[in-house]
N, C-alpha and C positions, 0 to 999 in steps of 0.2 A: 290686565287692560288691554285687549286687543281695538284695534278700529272699529271691529263687529260690534264692538260695546256702547258705541257714539247713538246721539241722541237718537239720528234720523235713517231713514234708509235712501238709498238714495235713488233708484227708478221711482217705489213708490211715494217719497216727499221730496220729490224736487220742485214742485208747484208751490208746496209749502214753505221752502229752504225760499222763496222773496219774500218772507217778513222779516229773515236775518237782516234788517236795518244795523246802522252803526248803533245804534244801543245797544242791538244782543251783541257784538262786536268788542265795542266796551265790556260788556259781563263778561266776558269770555278773556280777554286781555287782563285781566282783574288783581293777577297775582306778577304780575309785572307793568303796572300801572308806574309804578317809580320807575324804572328804567324807561319807560316811556316820556314821561315826564321829563327825564331828560334828556329826552331823544328832544322830540321839540323845539326844546329851549336851545341846544345846541343847532337845529337843523336852519331855527328862523338867523340864529348869528352869523352861521356860514352862507346865512341866502339874501347879506342884509343889501350886497351887492358892491362891485366898483362905480356903479355910472349910476344916474335918475333911472335910465333905463332899463338897466338889469333889477333894479332893486324895483321895478312896476310889476317887471315878468313873474319875480320874483312871487311879490302877492298875492297875484293873481296863482298861480300853481300853490301856494300857502292856503288858497282858499277851501282848494280839493286835493286833501291829505290822500285820496282813496283809502283800499281797508289797511295798507301797510302788512299784506302777511307775509314778506319774506321779513320786517324785524321783528314781527309778533313771533316770527316762528326761530329765528336766533333769539330772542329775549328766554324763549321758555325752553330750547334745546339748554341754551349751558345754564341755563340754573336749575333742568334736572339733572346731567351733570356735574356739576359743580362745579363748571370752569370760567364764571362769570371773574371777567376784570375789570377796571379805568380802563382798559383799551376798545373793551364790546359796544361799547355804542359808537363812537365812533367807525369801528367797522360796519356799523349797521347804517349809518352814516353813508358813510363809502358806497356802498350795496344801494342804498336805496338811491342815491344822486345817478346811479350811472343806469338802472333802471328807469327815472326823471329823463335822463338823456333821452334814450331808446325809445320811448313812448313820441318825445319829441320831435325825434327824424321821424318816426311812424308815422306818426302825422300827418306829415311833408311827402310821404311817400304814397299815400293811401288817401290825399286831397280831403282828409278829416275836415267838419266844422267845428265839432260837437263833441267835448271827452267829460266825462262826471258832470252832465248836465250844463256843464259852462264851455262857451267858447273855447277852441284849440287858441294857443300863442301863434301858428302857421294864420287863422280866420281875422282877429283880432292886430296881430301887427302883419307881417308877412313869413311868406316861405324860408327866407333869406335870413329874418330874428331867429324865426324859430330851429335853423341850421346851428345858425351860432352860439346859442342858448344852450343848444345840443349842447355842443362841443365844449362851453364855460364848464356847467355841470360835469363831466369829463373827467377836464382838467382838475375839477376841487373834488373832487370822489380822488383821483391820484395825489393830492396834495394833503387830502386826510392819510389817504394809509401810509404815504412816506412821514408821516408824526408817527403813528403805531409801530414803524420801525420792526415788523417781523417779514422778513423776506419771504417765506415757506406763502403768506397769508397771501403778499404781494402777489404771487406769483399764481397763486389758485386764482385770485382775482380777478387777473389780467389773460388768464386764460378762459377763464368763462366771458368776458366782454369780450375776446376775439369770437368762442362759441356763438356768442346770442347775434354779431355778425355775421356767421357763417352759416346760422340758420334761417334767418332774412335772406340773404342771398339764394338760397333753396329754396327758398315759398318762393321768390322771385321766381328763379327757371322752373317749376312744377305748377308757376300758374295755365290754370286748362289743356293741363295734363289728366285728363278722365283717365289713365290705366297706371296711375300713383298708384303703386302697393302700401299697405298699413305701416310694413317695414320701415318703409322711406319714408311716409307720415310719421310715426315717430321718431326716426332721426331725429329730424327737422325738429319736430317739438321740443328735443331734449336737448337742440342747442339753443335756441329762438328765447324760448321760458323756460325747460328747467334747470341750465346751466344757472338762475342767478340764485335759481330756491337750493341747488348743490350745491354753491358756496357758502350761501348764507346760513348753511350748517355744517360745515368746514369749518367754523371759523371759533366754536370752542373749543373742539379738538387740536386745533394748530395751535390758540395762542397756550390753550391748557395745558397743550402738554403729553395728548391721551395717546394711546398708542398707534397703529399704522391700521389693523384689524378694527380697532373702534372708529376711528375715521372714515373708514372706508366703509361700514354701514351709516354712518351719519351722512354721506353721499351720498348712499345711496335710497335713505329717505327720504331727500329732498329732491333728488332730480323725478322718485316716486310720485310724489306729492304734485313737482312742476307740472308734469306730464298729466296727472288728473285734472290739474286745475285749469291746464290748455285743454283739454278736451270737453271738460266741461264751458268752457268760455266759447266753443267751436258749436256746441251744441247752443247757444243759448241763440245763436242766426237762425234754428229751425223753431224752437218751443219757445224762445225770450221773450217777454211785455216789452214792449217797448219805451212802457211809462217807467217801467222801473230802469230799461235797459241803456235808455235815451238813445235808442237807434233801431230801424227799421228791421225789420227780420228778412233774412234772404239777401241782406249787403255780399257775405260771403261768398255770395251762389252768384251771384249777381255780378261782383269782382274779377270771378274766377278762383277763389281760390278755395282748394279741395279739400276737404277735413274728414273726420272720420265717419262720421255717419254717411254720406254720399261714395267714400268709397267702399264701406262693407255692402249697400246696396246695389252699386254696380256692379259691384265681384259677386252678391248671391242674389241676380234675379236672372227672369230668362235672356238668354243672348242677344233676340230680337228687341226687348224691354229696352233692356240695355243701351243696346243700338242706338237705340234711337232715341233715349236718353239723352245721350251724349248728343247727338248728331245736333237735341235742341240747345242743350249749354255751348258746344263751339261755333252754334249761330248767333249766342247771346241773350240774356234773358234777360227779360224786364220785371220789376215787379210788381208784374199783371201775371205775369209765368212763375210766379215765385209759388206759388199753392201747387202747380199741379208738377212741381220739385219734390213737394214738400210731402202729398200725398204717396206719392211713391217712397221716400225714403221710408214714411212711416209705415207704408203696405210693405216693404223687404225687409224688415227688422233693423235699419240702420241706424232709429234711437235707440231700440233698446238694446240692440248690442253695445253704441258708445258707451250708454250710460254702465251696462255691468263691465266693459273693459277698466273704464274710470274709476271704480271702486275697485276689481281683483287689483291695480295699479297701486294703487293705495295702500291695500294691504300687506301687498306685499313689500313694499315698504315700512310699512309701522311692524312688521315682523322685524326686520333690521333691527330696530331700536327698543327690542323687547326689555334689552339691560338696564334701559331705565326708567321700567315702568318704577310706580310708587311712590309717584309725588305727585302735589297736588297740581305740578309745571307742567307732567307727562299726562294727566289726567286732561287739562285746558290744552295740551300742544293736539290731542287727537277731537277733540271740540273745533278747535282751527281749520286741521283739514276737514274735519266735515263741513263746517262753511266756506272753508276756500273749495273744496269740489261740487259744492253745493248752491251756490250762489248765485244769483239771477240780475250780475253785474255790476 
């Protein structure tokens, strides 16, 4: 089985993917539901907190678990490769806590008020509390990893965490740089988003002692899926439904975040029109101005190109792990990837 045989077609069925809700995701992770039961119990235990404030914030975070794509990939890949052991759940917890910490910090940087249809920690409490809670989650994650006792895995997760920070800083550097290339954009999201997908897919090969070639292929798969995931997320800023995503389309454009649909359109339209759009963007775009940018991106092929690029990158990732084909876990893996790259929030 390859990614091409998954149920949905990326471009034609993106809108129908909005109907893939939490219930649908639960069906897709059915083969590893017992692993998630242990994961949930341990997560609740780890987040009990060392103070009433920490406990309150932890309970707030647990109300909205998110899609937990990274642990889903980790469980399915380790089961498919026969490398699942008692340390696997702890490794998944560490990675998910790091992801949660980065989201807390992101919300402060972006001055966000809502995430997953509930108040952000910085909005409900303060920016200071959100930053410190993020630091607390980072510390918890590395405490868990020290108990796992695998130096190679600790090194891999540390490197991935560093890459996330580098990617975030590079993205800030490139704010309102309307000449940024697709290559640089892909490099940024490979660090900012794909690095944690990458390391989640390396857990099995590292703890299970697979050879370096299989570890490299699993890493390649994770990085490709994470990149496709971020392109899909960036597409939502142009075509997402606010009732599903929880935010109005155009936020990235308004705040100067330059993503693949816009990059392609600026580089593949007539120079006069591209310069006109760049000038408008540089002067600042309001919510009322966004439809003009959206029309430009649609008409010049930016939306279609980003859909196709996400599909291509994800397909390349699956080709790297064809050696895992043949199990129910691998079949679910293709469908989880389908869900991740076609979601609407």
